[in-house]
C-alpha positions as CSV (number, residue, x, y, z in Angstrom):
1,M,124.8,15.9,-67.1
2,I,125.2,17.4,-70.6
3,L,128.6,18.2,-71.9
4,A,128.3,21.7,-73.6
5,A,131.7,23.3,-73.1
6,G,133.2,22.9,-76.6
7,F,134.1,25.7,-79.1
8,G,132.3,24.2,-82.1
9,T,135.5,25.0,-84.2
10,R,134.5,23.0,-87.2
11,L,131.2,24.9,-87.5
12,R,132.8,28.3,-87.8
13,P,131.8,30.9,-88.8
14,I,128.5,29.9,-87.3
15,T,130.0,29.5,-83.9
16,F,132.0,32.7,-83.7
17,R,129.0,34.5,-82.3
18,L,126.7,31.6,-81.3
19,P,127.6,28.7,-79.0
20,K,127.3,25.4,-80.7
21,P,124.6,24.0,-78.3
22,M,122.4,27.0,-79.4
23,V,122.7,26.3,-83.1
24,P,119.1,25.6,-84.2
25,I,118.3,22.4,-86.2
26,A,114.7,22.2,-87.4
27,N,113.8,25.2,-85.2
28,R,115.2,23.6,-82.0
29,P,118.5,24.5,-80.4
30,L,120.8,21.6,-80.5
31,I,121.0,21.3,-76.7
32,A,117.1,21.0,-76.5
33,Y,117.3,17.5,-78.0
34,A,119.4,16.3,-75.1
35,V,117.2,18.0,-72.5
36,E,114.0,16.7,-74.0
37,Q,115.3,13.1,-74.1
38,Y,116.2,13.4,-70.4
39,L,112.7,14.7,-69.6
40,R,111.2,11.7,-71.4
41,A,113.3,9.5,-69.1
42,G,111.9,11.2,-66.0
43,I,115.1,13.1,-65.2
44,D,114.4,16.6,-63.7
45,E,117.8,17.7,-62.5
46,I,120.6,18.4,-65.0
47,V,124.2,19.6,-64.8
48,V,125.5,21.5,-67.8
49,N,129.2,22.4,-68.2
50,L,129.9,25.6,-70.1
51,H,132.9,27.4,-71.6
52,H,132.4,29.2,-74.9
53,L,129.7,31.9,-74.8
54,P,127.9,30.5,-71.8
55,E,125.3,33.2,-71.2
56,P,122.9,32.3,-74.1
57,I,122.9,28.7,-73.1
58,E,122.1,29.5,-69.5
59,R,119.3,31.9,-70.5
60,Y,117.7,29.6,-72.9
61,L,117.6,26.5,-70.7
62,S,116.4,28.5,-67.6
63,D,113.6,30.0,-69.6
64,A,112.5,27.1,-71.8
65,F,112.4,24.1,-69.4
66,D,110.9,23.4,-66.0
67,V,114.0,21.6,-64.8
68,R,116.5,22.2,-62.1
69,F,119.7,23.1,-63.9
70,H,123.2,23.4,-62.4
71,F,125.6,25.3,-64.6
72,S,129.3,24.5,-64.3
73,R,131.4,27.2,-66.0
74,E,134.9,26.2,-67.0
75,P,137.3,29.1,-67.4
76,E,139.6,26.6,-69.0
77,I,138.1,23.5,-70.7
78,L,138.6,20.5,-68.4
79,G,137.9,17.6,-70.7
80,T,135.2,15.0,-70.1
81,G,136.8,13.5,-67.0
82,G,137.8,16.9,-65.5
83,G,134.4,18.4,-66.2
84,V,132.6,15.5,-64.5
85,R,135.0,15.5,-61.6
86,K,134.5,19.3,-61.0
87,V,130.8,18.7,-60.3
88,R,131.1,15.3,-58.5
89,E,129.3,16.6,-55.4
90,L,126.2,17.2,-57.6
91,L,126.1,13.8,-59.1
92,A,124.3,10.8,-57.7
93,D,125.5,7.3,-57.1
94,E,124.7,6.6,-60.7
95,F,124.4,9.4,-63.4
96,F,123.9,9.8,-67.1
97,L,126.2,11.8,-69.3
98,V,125.5,12.9,-72.8
99,N,127.3,15.0,-75.4
100,A,125.5,18.2,-76.5
101,D,127.0,18.1,-80.0
102,T,125.0,15.2,-81.2
103,I,121.3,14.6,-81.7
104,Q,120.4,11.2,-80.2
105,F,117.6,9.4,-78.5
106,P,119.2,7.1,-75.9
107,D,117.1,4.6,-74.1
108,Y,118.2,5.6,-70.7
109,A,116.3,2.8,-68.9
110,A,118.0,0.2,-71.1
111,L,121.4,1.9,-70.6
112,H,120.9,1.7,-66.8
113,E,120.0,-2.0,-67.1
114,A,123.0,-2.6,-69.3
115,R,125.3,-1.1,-66.7
116,G,124.2,-3.5,-63.9
117,D,127.2,-3.5,-61.5
118,A,129.7,-2.4,-64.1
119,L,131.6,0.9,-63.7
120,A,129.7,2.3,-66.7
121,A,127.7,1.5,-69.8
122,L,128.2,3.3,-73.1
123,T,125.8,3.5,-76.1
124,L,127.4,2.1,-79.3
125,R,126.4,1.9,-82.9
126,H,127.5,0.6,-86.2
127,P,129.4,3.4,-87.9
128,P,128.3,5.2,-91.1
129,A,130.2,4.0,-94.1
130,G,133.5,5.8,-94.6
131,D,133.4,7.5,-91.2
132,R,136.6,8.0,-89.2
133,F,136.3,7.0,-85.5
134,T,138.0,5.3,-82.7
135,A,136.7,1.8,-82.6
136,V,135.1,0.6,-79.4
137,H,135.2,-3.2,-79.3
138,L,132.2,-5.0,-77.8
139,D,132.1,-8.7,-76.9
140,N,128.9,-10.2,-75.4
141,G,127.8,-6.8,-73.9
142,V,131.2,-6.0,-72.5
143,I,133.7,-3.4,-73.9
144,T,137.0,-5.1,-74.3
145,G,139.0,-2.2,-75.6
146,F,139.2,1.3,-77.1
147,G,141.1,1.3,-80.4
148,S,141.8,-2.4,-80.2
149,G,140.2,-5.4,-78.5
150,R,138.2,-8.5,-79.2
151,G,134.7,-8.5,-80.5
152,E,132.8,-6.2,-82.9
153,A,134.3,-2.8,-83.7
154,L,131.7,-0.1,-83.1
155,M,131.4,3.7,-82.7
156,F,130.7,5.4,-79.4
157,S,127.3,7.2,-79.8
158,G,127.9,9.8,-77.1
159,S,125.9,8.8,-74.0
160,H,127.0,7.0,-70.8
161,C,125.5,5.6,-67.6
162,I,128.2,5.9,-64.9
163,S,128.7,4.7,-61.4
164,N,130.3,7.3,-59.0
165,R,133.1,4.7,-58.6
166,I,134.5,6.6,-61.6
167,F,135.9,9.1,-59.2
168,D,138.1,6.4,-57.7
169,W,139.9,6.3,-61.1
170,L,139.9,9.8,-62.4
171,P,143.2,11.6,-61.6
172,E,143.3,14.4,-59.1
173,K,144.0,17.2,-61.6
174,D,141.9,19.7,-63.5
175,F,142.0,18.3,-67.0
176,S,141.4,14.7,-67.8
177,G,139.8,12.4,-70.3
178,I,137.2,10.0,-69.1
179,V,138.3,7.2,-71.4
180,D,142.1,7.4,-71.3
181,E,142.3,8.4,-67.7
182,G,139.2,6.8,-66.3
183,Y,137.8,3.8,-68.1
184,I,141.0,2.3,-69.5
185,P,142.9,2.3,-66.2
186,A,139.8,0.9,-64.4
187,M,139.4,-1.9,-67.0
188,N,143.1,-2.7,-66.6
189,N,142.5,-3.2,-62.9
190,G,139.5,-5.4,-63.1
191,E,136.5,-3.1,-63.6
192,T,134.0,-3.8,-66.3
193,V,132.6,-1.3,-68.8
194,A,129.5,-2.4,-70.6
195,G,128.2,-1.5,-74.0
196,L,124.7,-1.2,-75.3
197,L,124.2,-1.4,-79.1
198,D,121.6,1.1,-80.3
199,D,121.3,1.8,-84.0
200,D,118.4,4.2,-83.8
201,P,118.5,6.0,-87.2
202,R,117.8,9.3,-85.4
203,W,121.4,9.9,-84.6
204,F,123.3,12.9,-86.0
205,D,126.8,14.3,-85.4
206,I,126.6,18.1,-85.9
207,G,130.4,18.6,-86.4
208,T,130.5,20.4,-89.7
209,P,128.1,22.5,-91.9
210,Q,127.8,19.5,-94.2
211,R,126.7,17.3,-91.3
212,Y,124.4,20.0,-90.1
213,M,122.7,19.9,-93.5
214,S,122.5,16.1,-93.5
215,A,120.9,16.2,-90.0
216,S,118.5,19.0,-91.0
217,R,117.3,17.0,-94.0
218,A,116.8,13.8,-92.0
219,I,115.0,15.5,-89.1
220,L,112.7,17.2,-91.6
221,D,111.9,13.8,-93.1
222,H,111.3,12.2,-89.7
223,T,109.1,15.1,-88.6
224,L,107.0,15.0,-91.8
225,R,106.5,11.3,-91.3
226,G,105.5,11.8,-87.7
227,A,108.6,10.0,-86.3
228,M,109.7,13.1,-84.4
229,D,107.6,15.7,-82.7
230,L,107.1,19.1,-84.2
231,P,109.3,21.8,-82.8
232,P,107.5,24.3,-80.5
233,E,105.4,26.9,-82.4
234,T,106.3,25.4,-85.7
235,G,103.9,24.0,-88.3
236,I,104.2,22.0,-91.5
237,H,104.0,24.1,-94.6
238,G,103.8,21.7,-97.6
239,D,107.1,19.8,-97.3
240,S,108.8,22.4,-95.0
241,L,108.7,23.5,-91.4
242,V,107.8,27.1,-90.8
243,H,107.6,28.9,-87.4
244,E,104.1,30.3,-86.6
245,K,105.6,33.8,-86.4
246,A,107.4,33.7,-89.7
247,R,105.9,35.1,-92.9
248,V,106.1,33.3,-96.2
249,T,105.1,35.0,-99.4
250,G,107.7,33.4,-101.7
251,S,108.5,29.8,-102.5
252,V,109.6,27.4,-99.8
253,Q,110.6,23.8,-100.7
254,R,112.0,21.2,-98.3
255,S,113.3,24.0,-96.0
256,V,113.0,25.2,-92.4
257,V,112.1,28.8,-91.5
258,G,112.6,30.3,-88.1
259,R,110.8,32.7,-85.9
260,D,110.1,36.3,-87.2
261,S,111.7,35.5,-90.6
262,A,110.2,36.9,-93.8
263,I,110.6,34.8,-96.9
264,E,109.8,36.7,-100.1
265,G,112.2,34.9,-102.4
266,T,112.9,31.2,-103.0
267,L,114.2,28.5,-100.6
268,E,115.2,25.1,-101.7
269,D,116.7,22.6,-99.2
270,T,117.7,25.5,-96.9
271,S,117.6,26.3,-93.2
272,V,116.8,30.0,-92.4
273,W,117.0,30.8,-88.7
274,D,115.3,33.5,-86.7
275,G,114.8,37.2,-87.6
276,C,115.9,36.9,-91.2
277,R,114.6,38.6,-94.4
278,I,115.0,36.8,-97.7
279,G,113.9,39.4,-100.3
280,E,112.2,39.0,-103.6
281,G,114.5,37.6,-106.3
282,V,116.8,35.9,-103.8
283,V,117.3,32.2,-104.4
284,L,118.8,30.0,-101.8
285,R,119.7,26.4,-102.5
286,S,121.1,24.1,-99.8
287,C,122.1,27.0,-97.6
288,I,122.4,27.7,-93.8
289,V,121.3,31.2,-93.0
290,G,122.1,32.5,-89.5
291,H,120.1,34.6,-87.2
292,G,119.2,38.1,-88.4
293,V,120.6,37.9,-91.9
294,E,119.0,40.2,-94.5
295,L,119.3,39.5,-98.2
296,T,117.5,42.1,-100.2
297,E,119.2,42.2,-103.6
298,P,118.3,39.6,-106.2
299,E,121.0,36.9,-106.0
300,T,121.4,33.2,-106.0
301,F,123.4,31.3,-103.3
302,E,124.1,27.6,-103.4
303,N,125.8,25.4,-100.8
304,A,126.7,28.4,-98.6
305,V,126.7,29.3,-95.0
306,I,125.6,32.9,-94.6
307,V,125.9,34.5,-91.2
308,R,126.2,38.0,-89.8
309,S,129.6,39.3,-88.7
310,D,131.0,42.4,-87.2
311,T,131.7,43.8,-90.7
312,G,128.4,42.7,-92.4
313,L,127.8,39.2,-93.8
314,D,130.1,36.2,-94.0
315,V,129.4,33.9,-96.9
316,V,131.3,30.6,-96.9
317,Q,130.9,27.8,-99.4
318,M,130.4,24.4,-98.0
């Protein structure tokens, strides 16, 4: 299952018109990273919960992947526990669960092995310096507490392997949290929740425009080094990634250019999505440029999010 029902509030104005799972990072929609990692693990049936702007997600997944998808629309967001409980009839004796708002590469076979007979196993990592997070305490492979406990304080990475015994613990109501109302009561009554430490450097939280930019830069580096696969229909253009159906007559440095975009100006450390035109004399440095944006008058933008809106263009400084 992929959790894809959030609003993407911290990524606004990007997510006013585009659901967060469809935000492209290095010419791949965010949700594609989760689907592709499931495919690598041999998984061919996936449940996706949806709330904000669900239609583009359904269309993209159905067209792009040869996978059996089940879409669970939530008219009201149900939380992780409620979202899982709503589709419990679709889930096997053991199932994997991953957040759509991070890019990660879980080792699902190792996560399954880590679970053993435990109620669940969660991927954990050492947190980035200065990050705010709820500590998950791990002692000898067992989670001893959320927020407090014995052992090493780690960060939850966003993927689980879960026994269907979880439904014995989740409350019979629409909205619930899987940690506070599932794992913690179960642990207090003798169940074990395991933890798997995985510090794969290819892990990115896409919560804010600044984190988007950090992820885009890192994925560009990983791709140029061959540590990540090239996105579909995208090639390496010097030190940049450019879609095969884009046109570049200007200067592109350490940037990403999407499908059907025309670059006549200058890009430096910038992500330009699909269907854009960046005219001659336009200079973009460290910018995110949303689908369909046209900039034709000579101007320089730095550290900006530029997206189409109902009234024209929104330009927001990062």
